[in-house]
N, C-alpha and C positions, 0 to 999 in steps of 0.2 A: 548738441541737440539730440543726438542718438541716445545718450545716457538719460536725458530727461524723458524721452519717449518710453524707454524700458521701465523706468521707475514708475511712470504713470500707469502703464499696463499692469505692473505688479500690484499696485494699490487697488486697482479695480478688481483683479482676480482675488486678492485677499478678502476684500469686502464681500464678494460673492460666496466665499466659503466660511463665513463667520460662524455659522451654526453647525458645521460639519468638517471632517478632515478627509483629505485625499492623499494617500501615500502611493508613490510611484517607485517601483523597484525593477531592476533588470537582471538578466542572467544570460550567459553565453557559454558555449563549450566547443571544443574542437579536438580532434585526435584521429587515431587510426583504429581499425578493427579487422578481424579475420575470423571466419567460421562461426559467426553469431547465429543463434537460433531465431525462429520466427520469420524466416525469409519468405514463407508463403502465408503468413498470418496464423499458423498453427503454433501456439505457444507450447513450451515444454510442459507447463503445468496441465494444460488441456490434454496433451498427448498422454501424459502419465495417468491422469484421472480416467481417461477413456480406457486405457489398458487395465487399470485396477478394477474398474466397474465391470468390464467384460469377464475378468478372471473371477470376480466375486459371484457374478451371475452363473458362470459355468460351475463353480464349486458348490453352490447352493442348490443347483438343479432347478432354478426358477424358470429356465428357458429364455426365450427371446422377449424380455420385457422391453419397454420403450427405451430405457436407459441402456440396456445391453445392445440393442440394435444401433443406437447412436455410437456406442463405444466401438463396435466391430466395424462400422463404416467410417470412422474418423481417420483422417490421414495422419501418417507419422510426421513428426516434426522434421523440417528440412533446415539446412544451414546456409548462411550467406557465403559469398566469396570474400576477397580482400577489398577494403574500401577505406574511404576517409569520411568522417562525419564532422559537420559544423552546424551549429544552430544558435539562435539568439531569440530573446523574448523580452517583453515588457509587461509588467503586471500592475494594474491600477486597483487599489483597494480603497473603498469609500465607506466611511463610518459616520454615524451621527446619532442623535437621540431626540425623542419627542418630548413635549413639555411634561408629560406624565411619567417620564422615566423609562420608556421602552427604547432600548438601543437597537440600531439596525445597521446592517453592512451589506455591501455588494462588491463584486469583483469582476473585472474585465481583463482578459489577457490576449496578447498578440504574440504568437510563436511562429517561427519560420526556420527551415533548414532540415537536416537529417538528424534524427535522434536515436540514441542507443539506451537500452535499459541495463545499466551496469550491475544492478542487483541480481537480475535473472540471466545475464549474458544473452540478451535478445536484441535484435535490430528492430526498432519501432518504425523506421522508415521516415519518409518526408512528411513534414507538417504543412498544412495548407497555407499558412501565412495569413490567415484571416483572423479577425477579432472574434473572441468567444466570450459569452457571458457565463461567469461562474455562479457560485451560490449567492442567493439573496436570503439573509436571515434576520430574524427579529428575536430579541431576548428581553425578558422581563421577569417578574416574580412568578409568572406562569411556567417559565422554562424557556427553551429555545426552539423556534420553528424555522426550518430551513427548506428552501425551494431550490432545486437544481435539476433541470430536465435531464434524466438519464445520467446524472453525474454523482449520485450518492452510492457508494459501494454497499453491496449486500452485507449486512452485519455478521452473518454466519460464514459466508464464503464469497470473496470478491470476484470469483469466477462465475457466480450466479448473476441473474439479471440485476442491473443497477436500478436504484430507486429514484423517484422524482421528488419526494418530500419526506422529511423526517421530523420527529419531535423528541426532544430529550428533556429530562427533568431530574430532580433529586427529591426523594422522599425519605426524610431522616438520613440514615447513612447509606441508603441504597440509591445507586444511579441507574436510570432507566432510559432506553432509547428504542424507538420503533421507526421503521422505514417502510414506505409503500411505493410501488410503481404502478402508475395508472394504466399501463398497457394491458393489464390483466394476465401477465405471464404467470405460469404455474409457480415459479419461485419468487413472486413479486414482493411478498411480505417477509420481513425479518425483524428480529428484536435482540436486544442485549440488556443484561442486568449485571450489576457488579456491587460487591460489598467488601469493605476492608475494615478489619479490627484486630488489634493486638498482634500485628505481624502476619495475620492470615488474610488472604484475599480469595473471594469466591466470584466466579464468572459464569454466567449462563448465556449461551448464544443459540438462536433457533431461526429456522426459515421454512416456509412452505415449499412443497415440491410436488411434481406430478405423481410421485409414489408415496407421498405422505410428508410428515414433518421431520426435518433433520435437526439435530440438536447436539450441543456439546456442553459439558460441565467441567470446569477446572477449579482446583483448589491449590493455592500456593501458600508456602510458609517460609518466612525468613528465619533461618536458624540463628543468624547473627548478622553483622554488617556486611559480611562477605559471602555467605553461603545461603542459598535458597533451594527449595525443593518444590516441584509442581507435579500434581497428579491430574490426569485428564481422561475423560471418557467421551468418545465421539460416536454418535449414532447417525450415520447417513441413511436416509429413508431407503428401504429395500435392501440394505446390506447389513452385514454383521457389525456390531459395535467394536471399536478399537480403543484399548486402554494404553495410555502412554505415561511413563514416569520420566521426569527430567530433573537433573541436579546441575546447578551452576555455581561457580565461585569466581571471584575477582580479587586479586591481591597484587599490589605493587605494579599495576598496569597489565598484569597477565590475567586473562580470562579463560575459563574452561567450562564447557557445557556438554553434558552427556545425556542422551535420551534413548529409551528403548520401549518398544511397543509389543503387544501380544500377537501382532501379525508378522513377526520376524523382521521388522524394520528397526533401524537404529541410526543415530547420528552422533558424530563427535565434532565439536567446533572449538577451535583455539583462536585466541586473539592476543595481541600485544599493542599497547598504546603508550607513547611517551613523547611529550613535547611537540604535539601536532603531527606526529608520525604514527601510522597504524598499520598493522599486519593482521590478516585473518587467514585461517585455513580450515576447511571443513571436508569431511568424508562421510559416506553413508554405506549401507549394507551392500550396495551394488558396486562398490569400489569407485563410485563417481566422486570426484573431488573438485574443489575450487580453491584458489589462492588469490588474494587481493592485497594491494598496498596503496596507501594514500599518504600525502604529505601536504600540510598547509604551507603555501608559499608566501603568505602575507598579502595585504591589500585586497582581500576577498578572492584570491586565486588559490586553487587546489589542484594538485597533480594526483591522478589515480590510474592504476593499471591492474589488470587481472588476467588470469589464465584458468582453464579448467580441463577436465579429463576428456572433453569432446574436441580438444584442440582449438577451442574458441579463445580469443584474446581481444583485449582492448587496451589502449593507452592514450591518455589525453589530459587536457587541462580544462577546468571549469572556472567560471568567473561569476561573482555576485556583485552587483552594482547598487 
């Protein structure tokens, strides 16, 4: 009798989803950490940006602009003690299409536990364990319209105010995206444009700000299947523009990327990948370095560990269901 009840329930559920699809995925992670940043909510990126802004204002003699005041009063990043993290989540993705060919999608996620940002060596802290509504989007011949309250990253710099709505489309070989935040924040609007042809790629990013418009332009060229070069100029409103040259190559699982800018900053990144195993090492002009290792364990499980020059570390296993 129990088997018949389950089968009947499945038939009813399937009939209700005849014109749409619902995909359910899960994820979990657990491990240890020590000395991760962001213990008080001040990220390494924000602290570094604040320091750079203050230095730029002082060097240019512009005095205490709004940005400089914010920079000088910003707290320095602090670091966590030792701890254990564990988290789990479920993601629901719903997709469908109207009779006239407009496809739509929506997402809902439930996450709980303590999370770490392995990419930035930061402690994100505890998740509320409540259900959250993700993006709702509609796509057709007109392009893609996305709604996500404070959930769309600023297209120029994700440290700026997140947007609520975005629109993207393609005009010939040019891809365009604009994003807007309805709160009216100074950096609420942003845009991106891209064009690729004959191995060359062009990218333009821009955003409003209280001191004016910030923008960056990048040109990349693939010399061959393994070597590419990128030139970029970045003009933050109220600051001097920064030009950066980057060269990267990948051969037999070994990757090397070198970058240098006219503000005396540089980065060297090395990587090695083979059979589901990966190693990375990066160092910059401050002698700050990071080293990470990861290995696919099979069945959707991955082991990852990392250390950096701040004596931060993490090690753990993540799962995808």
